[in-house]
C-alpha positions as CSV (number, residue, x, y, z in Angstrom):
1,X,0.0,0.0,0.0
2,X,1.0,3.6,-0.4
3,X,2.9,4.7,2.7
4,X,2.3,8.3,1.9
5,X,-1.4,8.1,2.7
6,X,-2.2,10.2,5.9
7,X,-3.4,8.0,8.8
8,X,-6.9,8.0,10.1
9,X,-8.3,7.2,13.5
10,X,-10.8,4.4,14.0
11,X,-12.6,4.1,17.3
12,X,-15.1,1.4,18.1
13,X,-16.1,0.9,21.8
14,X,-18.0,-2.3,22.6
15,X,-20.1,-2.1,19.3
16,X,-22.9,-4.6,19.1
17,X,-25.3,-5.2,16.1
18,X,-28.1,-7.6,15.9
19,X,-30.2,-9.1,13.0
20,X,-33.4,-11.0,13.6
21,X,-32.5,-11.3,17.3
22,X,-29.0,-12.7,16.6
23,X,-25.9,-10.9,17.5
24,X,-23.8,-10.5,14.4
25,X,-21.2,-8.4,16.2
26,X,-20.8,-8.5,19.9
27,X,-18.7,-6.0,22.0
28,X,-16.3,-5.2,19.2
29,X,-13.7,-2.7,20.3
30,X,-11.1,-1.3,17.8
31,X,-8.6,1.4,18.4
32,X,-6.3,2.2,15.4
33,X,-4.5,5.2,14.0
34,X,-2.9,4.2,10.7
35,X,-3.2,4.4,6.9
36,X,-3.3,0.6,6.6
37,X,-5.8,-1.2,8.7
38,X,-6.9,-4.8,8.0
39,X,-9.7,-7.0,9.2
40,X,-9.5,-10.7,8.5
41,X,-12.0,-13.5,9.2
42,X,-13.9,-16.4,7.8
43,X,-17.1,-16.0,5.8
44,X,-20.0,-15.3,8.2
45,X,-17.8,-13.8,10.9
46,X,-19.4,-10.4,10.6
47,X,-16.9,-8.6,8.3
48,X,-19.4,-7.1,5.9
49,X,-21.5,-5.9,8.8
50,X,-18.5,-4.2,10.3
51,X,-17.7,-2.5,7.0
52,X,-21.2,-1.1,6.8
53,X,-21.1,0.1,10.4
54,X,-17.8,1.9,9.7
55,X,-19.3,3.5,6.6
56,X,-22.3,4.7,8.5
57,X,-24.7,2.5,6.5
58,X,-25.8,0.8,9.7
59,X,-26.0,2.2,13.2
60,X,-24.8,0.2,16.3
61,X,-27.4,-1.3,18.6
62,X,-25.0,-0.7,21.4
63,X,-21.6,1.0,21.8
64,X,-19.9,3.9,20.1
65,X,-18.2,4.3,16.7
66,X,-16.0,7.1,15.4
67,X,-14.0,7.7,12.2
68,X,-11.6,10.7,12.6
69,X,-13.8,12.1,15.2
70,X,-17.2,11.8,13.4
71,X,-20.0,9.4,13.8
72,X,-20.7,8.3,10.2
73,X,-24.2,7.1,10.8
74,X,-25.3,10.3,12.5
75,X,-23.4,12.9,10.4
76,X,-23.9,11.7,6.9
77,X,-22.7,14.9,5.4
78,X,-19.4,14.7,7.1
79,X,-19.2,11.0,6.3
80,X,-19.6,11.7,2.6
81,X,-16.5,13.9,2.8
82,X,-14.5,11.6,5.0
83,X,-14.9,8.1,3.7
84,X,-16.0,5.8,0.9
85,X,-16.7,2.1,0.6
86,X,-16.2,-0.5,-2.1
87,X,-18.4,-3.6,-2.0
88,X,-17.6,-7.1,-3.1
89,X,-20.2,-6.9,-5.8
90,X,-20.2,-3.8,-8.0
91,X,-23.8,-4.5,-8.9
92,X,-24.7,-3.5,-5.3
93,X,-23.0,-0.1,-5.8
94,X,-23.7,1.0,-9.3
95,X,-27.1,2.7,-9.8
96,X,-26.8,4.7,-13.1
97,X,-26.7,3.4,-16.7
98,X,-23.6,5.3,-17.9
99,X,-20.1,5.7,-16.5
100,X,-20.3,9.5,-16.4
101,X,-23.6,9.5,-14.5
102,X,-22.3,7.1,-12.0
103,X,-19.1,9.1,-11.4
104,X,-21.1,12.4,-11.2
105,X,-23.6,11.2,-8.6
106,X,-21.4,11.4,-5.5
107,X,-20.0,14.7,-6.6
108,X,-23.5,16.2,-6.9
109,X,-24.2,14.8,-3.4
110,X,-21.2,16.8,-2.2
111,X,-22.9,20.0,-3.5
112,X,-21.0,20.4,-6.8
113,X,-22.9,22.0,-9.7
114,X,-23.5,20.0,-12.8
115,X,-20.7,21.7,-14.6
116,X,-18.3,21.2,-11.7
117,X,-19.2,17.6,-11.4
118,X,-18.8,17.1,-15.2
119,X,-15.3,18.7,-15.1
120,X,-14.3,16.4,-12.2
121,X,-15.6,13.3,-14.0
122,X,-13.5,14.1,-17.0
123,X,-10.5,14.6,-14.7
124,X,-10.8,11.3,-12.9
125,X,-11.4,9.4,-16.2
126,X,-8.3,11.0,-17.6
127,X,-6.3,10.2,-14.5
128,X,-7.2,6.5,-15.0
129,X,-6.7,6.7,-18.7
130,X,-10.4,5.9,-19.3
131,X,-11.6,9.1,-21.1
132,X,-13.2,6.9,-23.7
133,X,-15.5,5.5,-21.0
134,X,-17.3,8.8,-20.5
135,X,-20.6,7.8,-22.2
136,X,-20.1,4.1,-22.1
137,X,-23.0,2.0,-20.7
138,X,-22.0,0.3,-17.5
139,X,-23.8,-2.9,-18.6
140,X,-21.2,-3.3,-21.4
141,X,-18.3,-3.4,-19.0
142,X,-16.6,-6.5,-17.6
143,X,-16.8,-7.3,-13.9
144,X,-13.3,-6.0,-13.3
145,X,-14.1,-2.8,-15.3
146,X,-17.2,-2.3,-13.1
147,X,-15.0,-2.5,-10.0
148,X,-12.8,0.2,-11.5
149,X,-15.9,2.4,-12.1
150,X,-16.8,2.0,-8.5
151,X,-13.3,2.8,-7.4
152,X,-13.2,5.9,-9.6
153,X,-16.6,7.1,-8.4
154,X,-15.4,6.9,-4.7
155,X,-12.0,8.4,-5.3
156,X,-13.5,11.3,-7.3
157,X,-15.0,12.4,-3.9
158,X,-11.5,12.6,-2.4
159,X,-12.2,10.6,0.8
160,X,-9.6,10.4,3.6
161,X,-10.5,6.7,4.1
162,X,-11.6,4.0,1.8
163,X,-13.3,0.9,3.3
164,X,-12.8,-2.2,1.1
165,X,-15.3,-5.0,1.7
166,X,-13.6,-7.8,-0.2
167,X,-13.7,-5.9,-3.5
168,X,-11.3,-8.3,-5.2
169,X,-13.0,-11.6,-4.3
170,X,-13.8,-13.6,-7.4
171,X,-11.5,-11.6,-9.7
172,X,-8.6,-13.2,-11.6
173,X,-5.0,-12.4,-10.5
174,X,-4.2,-9.9,-13.3
175,X,-7.4,-7.9,-12.5
176,X,-6.7,-8.0,-8.8
177,X,-3.2,-6.7,-9.3
178,X,-4.2,-3.9,-11.7
179,X,-6.9,-2.7,-9.3
180,X,-4.6,-2.9,-6.3
181,X,-2.0,-0.9,-8.2
182,X,-4.6,1.9,-8.8
183,X,-5.4,1.9,-5.1
184,X,-1.7,2.1,-4.2
185,X,-1.4,5.2,-6.3
186,X,-4.4,6.9,-4.8
187,X,-2.7,8.0,-1.5
188,X,-5.8,7.3,0.6
189,X,-5.9,5.4,3.9
190,X,-7.7,2.0,3.8
191,X,-9.6,-0.4,6.0
192,X,-9.3,-3.6,4.0
193,X,-11.6,-6.4,5.0
194,X,-10.9,-9.8,3.6
195,X,-10.9,-13.6,4.3
196,X,-7.7,-13.9,2.3
197,X,-4.5,-13.4,4.3
198,X,-2.6,-12.6,1.1
199,X,-4.7,-9.4,0.8
200,X,-3.4,-8.1,4.1
201,X,0.3,-8.9,4.3
202,X,2.3,-6.0,5.6
203,X,-0.6,-4.1,7.1
204,X,0.3,-1.9,10.1
205,X,-2.7,-3.0,12.2
206,X,-4.8,-6.1,11.8
207,X,-7.9,-7.3,13.5
208,X,-9.0,-11.0,13.4
209,X,-12.8,-11.1,13.6
210,X,-14.3,-14.5,14.6
211,X,-18.0,-15.2,15.2
212,X,-18.6,-11.5,15.6
213,X,-15.9,-10.9,18.2
214,X,-12.3,-9.7,18.0
215,X,-10.1,-12.8,18.4
216,X,-6.7,-11.2,18.0
217,X,-5.1,-7.9,17.0
218,X,-1.7,-6.6,16.2
219,X,0.7,-6.2,13.3
220,X,-0.2,-8.4,10.3
221,X,3.2,-10.2,10.7
222,X,1.9,-11.5,14.1
223,X,-1.8,-12.0,13.5
224,X,-1.8,-13.6,10.0
225,X,0.3,-16.7,10.9
226,X,-2.1,-17.4,13.8
227,X,-5.1,-16.9,11.6
228,X,-3.7,-19.1,8.8
229,X,-2.7,-21.9,11.3
230,X,-6.2,-21.9,12.7
231,X,-7.9,-22.0,9.3
232,X,-5.6,-24.9,8.3
233,X,-6.5,-26.7,11.5
234,X,-10.2,-26.3,10.9
235,X,-9.8,-27.5,7.3
236,X,-8.3,-30.8,8.6
237,X,-11.4,-31.5,10.7
238,X,-14.0,-34.0,9.5
239,X,-16.8,-32.2,11.3
240,X,-18.8,-30.5,8.6
241,X,-20.9,-28.7,11.2
242,X,-18.1,-26.1,11.3
243,X,-18.4,-25.2,7.6
244,X,-19.0,-21.4,7.2
245,X,-22.5,-20.5,6.0
């Protein structure tokens, strides 16, 4: 990741969130001040819920949450200027039929005029060498290209923090590397949430989420070997009841 990205402060104090009477996250506490923060865990461990809480798309049932001093669920205007999120499936993020409309939407939400947003859209497309995509229908793009559209739309808003909710899952290796290279050049702090240890190697601060609770935390060099060893141990078991849902 780009070491020049300014660090951000993440503060979660005993955050709990429930769905249908079941605790998806329970007493999750995170304190971090870094430009490279990772969250690792199995499928079903609550990672996506944590991403949406950090982005302000959900509000904790109990506990407190702050990103650089703001509560993203209660102060949506400040959240729009502070952070962005990339989902695993770009279809859950893209809402407009053309690339230029998709990129302009967030800018208009920030209060830019139509002309200002149009100028910024052209700037971000040129920055990514995709000026020819301006009027392209999103439906004609590949999955990897749709991921890039989502990334450009978020980065056009110039957030201080980008929350990555497994955005590279299911993509082939060349596409993953190309998208990662674009992120590295963006100079923005990231919270990267993934089940794949390879995504999080070298991160300053890593949190292992297991069954909705923090199982371990520390530098990636310390936490990832423990996580990998436990995943390998579970994989050797014959008890299929432990399969992730």
